[in-house]
C-alpha positions as CSV (number, residue, x, y, z in Angstrom):
1,M,-9.0,-89.2,123.1
2,L,-12.4,-87.9,124.2
3,N,-14.3,-84.9,122.9
4,E,-16.3,-82.5,125.0
5,Q,-19.2,-84.9,125.2
6,G,-17.0,-87.7,126.4
7,E,-17.3,-89.6,123.1
8,Q,-14.3,-91.5,121.7
9,L,-12.5,-89.7,118.9
10,D,-10.5,-91.4,116.1
11,L,-6.8,-90.6,116.5
12,L,-6.3,-91.2,112.8
13,S,-9.1,-90.0,110.6
14,T,-10.3,-92.1,107.7
15,S,-11.2,-88.9,105.8
16,A,-8.6,-88.2,103.1
17,A,-8.7,-84.4,103.8
18,E,-8.3,-84.9,107.5
19,L,-5.5,-87.4,107.0
20,E,-3.7,-85.0,104.8
21,Q,-4.1,-82.2,107.4
22,A,-2.7,-84.6,110.1
23,L,0.3,-85.4,108.0
24,A,0.9,-81.8,107.2
25,T,0.9,-81.0,110.9
26,L,3.2,-83.9,111.6
27,A,5.6,-82.6,109.0
28,T,5.8,-79.2,110.5
29,L,6.7,-80.3,114.0
30,K,10.2,-79.7,115.3
31,P,12.3,-82.9,115.4
32,D,12.0,-83.4,119.2
33,E,8.2,-82.7,119.1
34,R,7.8,-85.2,116.2
35,E,9.8,-87.8,118.0
36,D,7.7,-87.4,121.1
37,F,4.5,-87.5,119.0
38,I,5.5,-90.7,117.2
39,R,6.6,-92.3,120.5
40,R,3.0,-92.0,121.6
41,W,1.8,-94.2,118.7
42,P,0.9,-97.8,119.4
43,S,4.1,-100.0,119.3
44,T,3.0,-101.8,116.2
45,L,2.6,-98.6,114.3
46,Q,6.0,-97.3,115.6
47,S,7.6,-100.6,114.4
48,L,6.0,-100.3,111.0
49,C,7.2,-96.8,110.7
50,D,10.7,-97.7,111.7
51,V,10.9,-100.6,109.3
52,M,9.7,-98.4,106.4
53,R,12.1,-95.6,107.4
54,V,15.1,-97.9,107.4
55,T,14.1,-99.5,104.0
56,L,13.5,-96.1,102.4
57,K,16.9,-94.8,103.6
58,Q,18.5,-98.0,102.2
59,H,17.0,-97.1,98.9
60,N,18.2,-93.4,99.2
61,I,14.7,-92.0,99.3
62,V,14.7,-88.3,100.0
63,D,12.9,-87.3,103.2
64,A,12.6,-90.9,104.3
65,D,11.4,-89.8,107.8
66,N,8.4,-87.9,106.5
67,V,7.6,-90.5,103.8
68,S,7.7,-93.4,106.4
69,E,5.4,-91.5,108.7
70,A,3.0,-90.7,105.9
71,L,3.0,-94.4,104.8
72,A,2.5,-95.7,108.3
73,T,-0.3,-93.3,109.0
74,S,-2.0,-94.0,105.7
75,L,-1.7,-97.8,106.2
76,S,-3.1,-97.3,109.7
77,A,-6.1,-95.3,108.3
78,Y,-6.7,-98.0,105.7
79,L,-5.9,-101.2,107.7
80,G,-6.4,-100.0,111.3
81,G,-8.5,-102.3,113.4
82,R,-8.4,-105.2,110.9
83,D,-6.7,-108.6,111.3
84,V,-4.2,-108.7,108.5
85,Y,-2.1,-111.8,107.5
86,I,1.2,-111.0,106.0
87,P,3.2,-114.0,104.9
88,N,6.9,-114.4,105.9
89,G,9.7,-116.8,105.4
90,E,9.0,-119.5,102.9
91,R,5.4,-118.5,102.3
92,L,6.6,-115.0,101.4
93,K,9.3,-116.4,99.1
94,N,6.8,-118.7,97.5
95,A,4.2,-115.9,97.0
96,L,6.8,-113.7,95.4
97,R,8.0,-116.6,93.2
98,D,4.4,-117.3,92.1
99,I,3.8,-113.7,91.2
100,R,7.0,-113.7,89.0
101,I,5.9,-116.9,87.3
102,W,2.4,-115.5,86.7
103,R,3.9,-112.4,85.1
């Protein structure tokens, strides 16, 4: 997105107040508007949101849709643009085991 001077604007602000305002706006959209808005997110962010939504619903979290969107947006603001390694498979199991042992 470009401003009037043709400069690139951040889609997700790193400012906490601006992020809260963006999330408040997202929460007020009608379901079809919200779905269209989220469909425009990068695919990785959409997938992250979907995974969190499913997990939250499995844990009977109230308002899982809004919570997953808020979490995905917050993670994007915090981790966006960084290369992040997240272990999976055996490495994830071993990391979780090690944490339990340490505790």
